[in-house]
Structure formats: structure tokens, C-alpha cells
C-alpha positions as CSV (number, residue, x, y, z in Angstrom):
1,M,0.0,-0.1,0.0
2,F,1.3,3.5,-0.9
3,K,1.2,5.8,2.1
4,K,3.5,8.6,0.8
5,V,2.6,10.2,-2.5
6,L,4.6,12.9,-4.1
7,T,3.3,14.9,-7.1
8,V,5.7,16.8,-9.3
9,C,5.4,19.5,-11.9
10,T,7.6,22.3,-13.1
11,G,7.1,25.3,-10.7
12,N,5.0,23.6,-8.0
13,I,2.4,26.4,-8.0
14,C,-0.4,25.0,-10.2
15,R,-0.6,21.4,-11.3
16,S,1.3,19.5,-8.6
17,P,-0.3,21.1,-5.6
18,A,-3.8,20.7,-7.2
19,A,-3.1,17.0,-7.6
20,Q,-1.5,16.7,-4.1
21,F,-4.6,18.3,-2.4
22,L,-7.1,16.4,-4.5
23,L,-5.5,13.0,-4.0
24,R,-5.3,13.7,-0.4
25,Q,-8.8,14.8,-0.1
26,R,-10.2,11.8,-2.0
27,I,-8.1,9.2,-0.4
28,E,-8.9,10.4,3.1
29,R,-12.7,10.5,2.2
30,A,-12.3,6.8,1.4
31,G,-11.0,6.3,4.9
32,R,-7.3,5.5,4.0
33,P,-4.4,7.2,5.7
34,V,-2.1,9.0,3.3
35,E,0.7,11.5,3.3
36,A,1.0,13.7,0.2
37,C,3.3,16.5,-0.8
38,S,4.4,18.1,-4.0
39,A,7.5,19.6,-5.5
40,G,8.8,21.2,-8.7
41,I,11.7,20.4,-10.9
42,G,12.2,24.2,-11.1
43,A,10.1,25.3,-8.2
44,L,9.3,28.9,-7.5
45,V,10.4,28.2,-4.0
46,D,8.1,29.7,-1.2
47,H,5.7,31.1,-3.7
48,P,2.0,30.5,-3.0
49,A,-0.2,28.5,-5.3
50,E,-1.1,30.5,-8.5
51,E,-4.1,32.8,-8.0
52,T,-6.3,31.1,-10.7
53,T,-5.5,27.6,-9.5
54,R,-6.4,28.6,-6.0
55,A,-9.8,30.1,-7.0
56,L,-10.6,26.9,-9.1
57,M,-9.7,24.7,-6.2
58,Q,-11.6,26.8,-3.7
59,A,-14.8,26.4,-5.8
60,R,-14.2,22.6,-5.4
61,G,-13.9,23.0,-1.6
62,V,-10.2,22.7,-1.4
63,D,-8.0,25.4,0.3
64,L,-4.6,25.9,-1.2
65,S,-3.9,29.1,0.7
66,L,-1.2,27.5,2.9
67,H,0.6,25.9,0.1
68,R,4.2,27.1,-0.7
69,A,6.3,25.8,-3.5
70,S,9.2,23.6,-2.9
71,Q,12.1,22.2,-5.0
72,L,12.4,18.5,-5.8
73,T,15.2,16.8,-4.0
74,P,16.6,13.3,-4.0
75,E,15.5,13.1,-0.3
76,R,11.9,13.8,-1.2
77,L,11.9,11.2,-3.9
78,R,13.4,8.6,-1.5
79,W,10.6,9.6,1.0
80,A,7.8,8.8,-1.5
81,D,6.2,5.4,-2.2
82,L,4.7,6.7,-5.3
83,V,5.7,9.7,-7.5
84,L,3.1,11.1,-10.0
85,V,4.4,13.5,-12.6
86,M,2.4,15.7,-15.0
87,E,4.5,15.3,-18.1
88,K,7.0,12.8,-19.5
89,H,9.9,15.3,-19.2
90,H,9.1,15.5,-15.5
91,R,9.5,11.8,-15.2
92,D,12.9,12.1,-17.1
93,A,14.0,14.8,-14.5
94,V,12.9,12.6,-11.6
95,L,14.9,9.6,-12.9
96,A,17.9,11.6,-13.8
97,M,17.9,12.9,-10.2
98,D,17.3,9.4,-8.7
99,P,17.4,6.4,-11.0
100,T,16.1,4.2,-8.2
101,A,12.8,6.0,-8.5
102,R,12.0,4.2,-11.7
103,G,9.6,1.6,-10.4
104,K,7.6,4.1,-8.5
105,T,7.3,7.1,-10.9
106,F,4.3,7.4,-13.2
107,L,2.5,10.0,-15.1
108,L,-0.5,11.2,-13.1
109,G,-2.5,10.6,-16.4
110,H,-1.1,7.0,-16.6
111,W,-4.6,5.4,-16.6
112,T,-6.0,8.1,-18.9
113,R,-2.8,8.1,-21.1
114,T,-2.8,11.9,-20.7
115,E,-0.1,14.4,-19.9
116,I,-1.3,17.5,-18.1
117,P,-0.1,20.7,-19.9
118,D,1.4,23.6,-18.0
119,P,-1.2,26.4,-17.6
120,Y,1.0,28.8,-16.0
121,R,0.6,32.3,-17.6
122,R,-1.8,30.9,-20.1
123,G,-5.0,32.3,-18.8
124,D,-8.0,31.1,-16.9
125,A,-9.2,28.6,-19.7
126,A,-5.8,27.0,-19.5
127,H,-5.9,26.5,-15.8
128,A,-9.6,25.1,-15.9
129,E,-8.6,22.7,-18.6
130,A,-5.5,21.5,-16.7
131,L,-7.6,21.1,-13.4
132,E,-10.2,19.1,-15.3
133,L,-7.5,16.8,-16.7
134,I,-6.0,16.5,-13.1
135,E,-9.4,15.6,-11.7
136,A,-9.9,13.0,-14.4
137,A,-6.4,11.5,-13.7
138,V,-6.7,11.6,-10.0
139,D,-9.8,9.2,-9.7
140,P,-8.1,6.2,-11.2
141,W,-5.3,6.6,-8.7
142,V,-7.6,6.9,-5.9
143,S,-9.4,3.8,-6.9
144,K,-6.1,1.9,-7.1
145,L,-4.7,3.3,-3.8
146,C,-7.9,2.6,-1.9
147,A,-8.5,-0.9,-3.4
């Protein structure tokens, strides 16, 4: 059973925090204990979640106001039982940092065969689309992790 999940994107202000908080919320609703955190391969360290992402998540009942971006590190990769990335180049960066993460690193959209494009500085519609893709990708992982 995976108890420590790490979500990874580029800046750690849009996609990976949204995925982190949605995974945690849905797994906990299923009555399973889970630790979830997120990081960026080029994190905007200590920045809050992006404003549009915060508003879209708030509309879904998820508060990202306390999130602060953090940099991906080998220690964080070793901490995780499961690493979920948004795009294939994130997986490449993870494996370059720690080749031993190979068997536990997957696209968040693994089950839907989808990469989650970066909405940063691309407007509200891009953020809404990314969040819809994240939600669709999270649900199969929740089912798998709670089985």
C-alpha cells in the first residue's frame, strides 16, 4: 500500500499542488491514511499556489492558501512510495535525479494516457482545462490506492 505520495510538476504552484490536495482529499474520504506532498523540478520556492488555481480549487472545496512551492530533491524522492508527474519530461528529470525511483514514478495521467499541460501564464481557460485533466487523472489513482 502506498502511504506517501509525491506529485511533481515544473514550478510547484499550479498542477502538482492541485493534484496533491485532490489526491489527499479523495483518499482520506475513502478512509485511508495518506501523506501527500508536492514539489517542482524548477520550483518557484516559497511562492503560494497560483491565483487562478487557488480560486478553481476553492470552488471545489479545497483550500490551497497554505501551500508554498518547494524544490524537488533526492531526499523527497526517497521519502515517497509513489511519484506522480504531470508530463514525460518531469519523469525524465525525476529519474535523472534518482534512477532508483524508476519503479515508483508514473504520469498522473497514466490510466487516462494523458499528460497535463502547464497552464502557467496561459489564462483562466488553460488553468480550468488543466484542473479538469488532473481531476480525471486523480480518480483512477484513488481507486487503485484505496483498493
